[in-house]
C-alpha positions in Angstrom: 18.2 29.2 25.9 21.2 28.4 23.7 21.6 24.9 25.1 17.9 24.2 24.6 18.1 25.4 21.0 21.1 23.3 20.2 19.6 20.2 21.9 16.4 20.7 19.8 18.4 21.1 16.6 20.6 18.0 17.3 17.4 16.1 18.1 15.8 17.0 14.8 18.9 16.2 12.8 19.3 12.9 14.5 15.7 11.9 13.9 16.0 12.9 10.2 19.2 11.0 9.8 17.8 7.9 11.5 14.7 7.9 9.3 16.5 8.7 6.0 16.3 6.1 3.2 19.8 7.0 2.1 22.7 7.9 4.4 23.0 11.6 4.4 26.6 11.9 3.1 27.1 14.1 0.1 30.8 13.9 -0.8 30.7 16.4 -3.6 31.3 19.6 -1.5 33.7 17.6 0.8 35.9 16.6 -2.1 35.9 20.2 -3.4 36.9 21.3 0.0 39.8 18.8 0.1 41.0 20.2 -3.2 41.1 23.7 -1.5 43.1 22.2 1.4 45.6 20.8 -1.0 46.0 24.2 -2.8 46.4 25.8 0.6 49.1 23.3 1.6 50.9 24.0 -1.7 50.7 27.7 -1.1 52.1 27.3 2.4 55.0 25.3 1.0 55.7 28.1 -1.4 55.6 30.7 1.4 57.7 28.6 3.8 60.3 27.0 1.5 60.1 29.2 -1.6 59.1 26.1 -3.6 56.9 23.0 -3.5 58.7 20.4 -1.5 55.9 17.9 -1.8 54.1 17.6 -5.2 50.4 17.3 -4.4 49.2 17.3 -8.1 48.5 13.6 -8.0 46.5 14.1 -4.8 44.6 16.9 -6.4 43.7 14.7 -9.3 42.5 12.0 -6.9 40.4 14.5 -5.1 38.9 15.7 -8.4 38.1 12.1 -9.3 36.5 11.6 -5.9 34.4 14.7 -6.5 33.2 13.5 -9.9 32.3 10.1 -8.5 30.4 11.8 -5.7 28.5 13.9 -8.2 27.5 10.9 -10.2 26.5 9.0 -7.1 24.4 11.9 -5.9 22.6 12.0 -9.2 21.9 8.3 -8.9 20.6 8.8 -5.3 18.3 11.6 -6.4 17.0 9.4 -9.3 16.5 6.4 -7.0 14.6 8.4 -4.4 12.4 10.0 -7.1 11.6 6.4 -8.3 10.6 5.4 -4.8 13.8 3.6 -3.9 14.5 -0.1 -4.2 15.7 -1.7 -1.0 18.6 -3.6 -2.5 19.9 -0.6 -4.4 19.4 1.7 -1.3 21.3 -0.8 0.8 24.2 -0.9 -1.7 24.4 2.9 -1.9 24.4 3.2 1.8 27.2 0.7 2.2 29.3 2.6 -0.4 28.7 6.0 1.3 29.7 4.6 4.7 32.7 2.8 3.3 34.0 5.9 1.5 34.5 7.7 4.8 36.5 4.8 6.2 38.8 5.1 3.1 40.1 8.4 4.5 41.7 6.8 7.5 45.5 6.1 7.7 45.9 2.9 9.6 49.3 4.0 10.9 47.8 7.2 12.3 49.3 10.6 12.1 52.9 11.6 12.8 53.5 11.4 16.5 49.8 10.8 17.1 49.0 7.2 15.9 45.6 7.3 17.7 44.3 10.0 15.2 43.8 8.3 11.9 41.7 10.7 9.8 43.8 12.2 7.0 41.5 15.1 6.3 40.8 16.5 9.8 42.3 16.1 13.2 42.8 18.3 16.3 45.8 20.5 15.7 49.0 19.8 17.6 49.4 23.5 18.6 45.8 24.6 18.1 44.0 23.3 21.2 40.6 22.3 20.0 41.1 23.9 16.6 40.8 21.7 13.6 43.8 21.0 11.4 43.3 20.0 7.8 45.5 17.4 6.1 47.2 16.8 9.4 49.6 14.1 8.2 51.0 16.3 5.5 51.1 19.4 7.6 52.6 17.8 10.7 55.3 16.0 8.8 56.4 18.9 6.7 55.7 22.0 8.8 56.1 20.6 12.4 58.6 17.8 11.9 60.4 19.3 8.9 60.6 15.8 7.4 59.9 15.9 3.6 60.3 12.1 3.4 57.6 11.5 5.9 55.4 14.2 4.3 55.8 12.4 1.0 54.7 9.1 2.6 51.6 10.9 3.9 51.0 12.4 0.5 51.1 8.9 -1.0 48.7 7.6 1.7 46.4 10.5 1.0 46.5 9.7 -2.7 45.7 6.1 -2.1 42.8 7.0 0.3 41.3 9.6 -2.1 41.6 7.1 -5.0 39.9 4.4 -2.9 37.1 6.8 -1.9 36.5 7.6 -5.5 36.5 3.9 -6.5 34.1 3.1 -3.6 31.7 5.8 -4.7 32.0 4.8 -8.4 31.0 1.2 -7.3 
């Protein structure tokens, strides 16, 4: 019964996504969630080291800019859909939405796991199938105890979040 229900749900979602005029990616809550991950990372630094070893305030600002850009784009999407959509504008927005996710990849991969490239989510090293947030930062600082490497991943994250905000701003 469970498998049938999940298969039906996935089928419905897939059909709706395939037929959507605009790619169904709303980055507003995603960007807000990333800000929470950055606050959690900072709190873990405080707990582990008694101070912030890696300053993530710049990353937080980039995530907030990404959220603002996402809010503006989402308003534009809603207006465009209400007006019946214009194919050239729809295509341009779809391209921006899809490119924004690619901006969150680190070409060098994660510390010790170059095959995982996403900077926001990855399978945890010690978590089995559990998801780890901000894996580059967390792996470098808390697993490898390498503040220099963690700083490089904070810089990469900042660049990615800024690029995602620029992409959505268009």
